[in-house]
C-alpha positions in Angstrom: 173.1 150.7 -25.5 172.4 153.8 -27.6 173.1 154.2 -31.3 176.1 156.4 -30.5 177.6 153.9 -28.1 177.2 151.1 -30.7 179.0 153.2 -33.3 181.9 153.9 -30.9 182.1 150.1 -30.2 181.9 149.3 -33.9 184.7 151.8 -34.7 186.8 150.4 -31.9 186.8 153.6 -29.8 184.9 152.0 -26.9 184.5 148.5 -25.5 181.4 146.6 -24.9 180.7 145.7 -21.3 180.0 142.1 -20.3 176.4 142.9 -19.5 175.8 144.2 -23.1 177.5 141.1 -24.6 175.3 138.8 -22.5 172.2 140.8 -23.4 173.0 140.6 -27.1 173.5 136.8 -26.8 170.1 136.3 -25.1 168.1 138.6 -27.4 169.7 137.4 -30.7 166.9 136.1 -32.9 167.1 132.6 -34.3 166.9 132.5 -38.1 165.2 129.6 -39.7 166.7 128.4 -42.9 164.3 128.3 -45.8 163.9 125.3 -48.1 165.7 127.2 -50.8 168.8 127.8 -48.6 168.8 124.1 -47.6 168.8 123.1 -51.2 171.9 125.2 -51.9 173.9 123.2 -49.4 173.3 119.9 -51.0 176.2 118.7 -53.2 175.5 118.4 -56.9 176.2 115.2 -58.9 178.0 115.1 -62.2 177.3 112.8 -65.2 179.2 109.9 -63.7 177.0 110.1 -60.5 180.0 111.3 -58.5 179.6 113.9 -55.8 181.2 117.2 -56.6 181.7 120.1 -54.1 179.6 123.1 -54.7 182.3 125.6 -54.3 185.8 125.1 -55.5 188.7 127.1 -54.2 188.7 130.3 -56.2 192.5 130.5 -56.3 193.1 127.0 -57.8 193.8 128.3 -61.2 196.2 130.9 -59.9 198.6 128.6 -58.3 202.2 129.1 -59.3 204.9 126.5 -59.1 208.5 127.8 -58.7 211.4 126.1 -60.3 214.8 126.6 -58.7 218.3 125.3 -59.5 220.3 126.6 -56.5 224.0 127.1 -57.0 224.8 127.6 -53.3 223.3 126.8 -49.9 222.2 130.4 -49.3 219.4 129.9 -51.8 217.7 127.5 -49.5 216.0 130.4 -47.7 214.3 131.4 -51.0 212.7 127.9 -51.1 211.5 128.4 -47.6 210.0 131.8 -48.4 208.1 130.4 -51.3 206.8 127.5 -49.2 205.9 129.8 -46.3 203.8 131.9 -48.8 201.9 128.8 -50.0 203.7 128.1 -53.2 205.0 124.7 -54.3 208.7 124.6 -55.3 210.6 122.2 -57.6 214.3 122.1 -56.8 216.9 120.7 -59.1 220.1 120.0 -57.1 222.4 119.0 -60.0 224.4 122.2 -59.7 225.3 121.6 -56.0 228.0 119.4 -54.4 226.7 116.4 -52.6 227.3 117.7 -49.1 225.8 121.1 -49.9 222.8 119.4 -51.5 222.3 117.3 -48.3 222.4 120.5 -46.2 219.9 122.2 -48.4 217.5 119.2 -48.3 217.8 119.1 -44.5 217.0 122.8 -44.2 214.0 122.7 -46.6 212.8 119.4 -45.1 212.7 121.1 -41.7 210.7 124.0 -43.2 208.3 121.6 -44.9 207.9 119.7 -41.6 207.2 122.9 -39.7 204.5 124.0 -42.2 202.9 120.5 -42.4 203.8 120.3 -46.1 205.0 117.5 -48.3 208.3 116.4 -49.9 208.4 114.3 -53.1 211.4 113.0 -54.9 210.5 113.3 -58.6 213.9 112.6 -60.1 217.5 111.7 -59.3 218.4 115.2 -58.0 215.0 116.8 -58.3 212.5 117.3 -55.4 209.1 118.8 -55.1 208.4 120.6 -51.9 204.7 121.6 -51.3 202.9 123.5 -48.6 199.9 122.0 -46.9 197.4 123.8 -49.1 198.7 121.9 -52.2 197.7 118.3 -52.6 200.0 116.1 -54.7 198.4 112.9 -56.2 200.1 109.9 -57.8 203.4 108.1 -57.4 206.4 108.8 -59.6 208.7 106.2 -58.0 207.4 103.4 -60.2 208.1 105.6 -63.3 211.7 106.2 -62.0 212.2 102.5 -61.5 211.1 101.7 -65.0 213.4 104.4 -66.4 216.3 103.1 -64.4 215.6 99.5 -65.7 215.5 100.8 -69.3 218.8 102.6 -68.7 220.4 99.5 -67.2 219.3 97.3 -70.1 220.4 99.9 -72.7 223.9 100.0 -71.2 224.3 96.2 -71.4 
């Protein structure tokens, strides 16, 4: 293949033939990795002798969490859009009637399921919906139980 033909293929103005693709696969040189490159792939250890990944996600510090207190069912789509774009959403359902809140939870739960995300109840009427790229650690249910016990004993 000539230089001109390669440029046309590169620019997408022409297509490679199967013979040229097979020829490239057969003649592609094998690169040996140097000792220096091999060392770069080894995980580093921190002071506590725990393995730490070499590269952290560059967008970890740019994650936004959206807080919403919908007043009507139509706002469920906004929650879905945020999740679809990779943002976690905390939803406070206190402003909704019980039936409308159930419908909103059903809609958003379906969205979370379709995206392989997660749903966490973090309060009586407060939920955290997160897309699959966000990892949520810890349990809040025990905290809620302790709070409910305190409220119960304070009322008596």
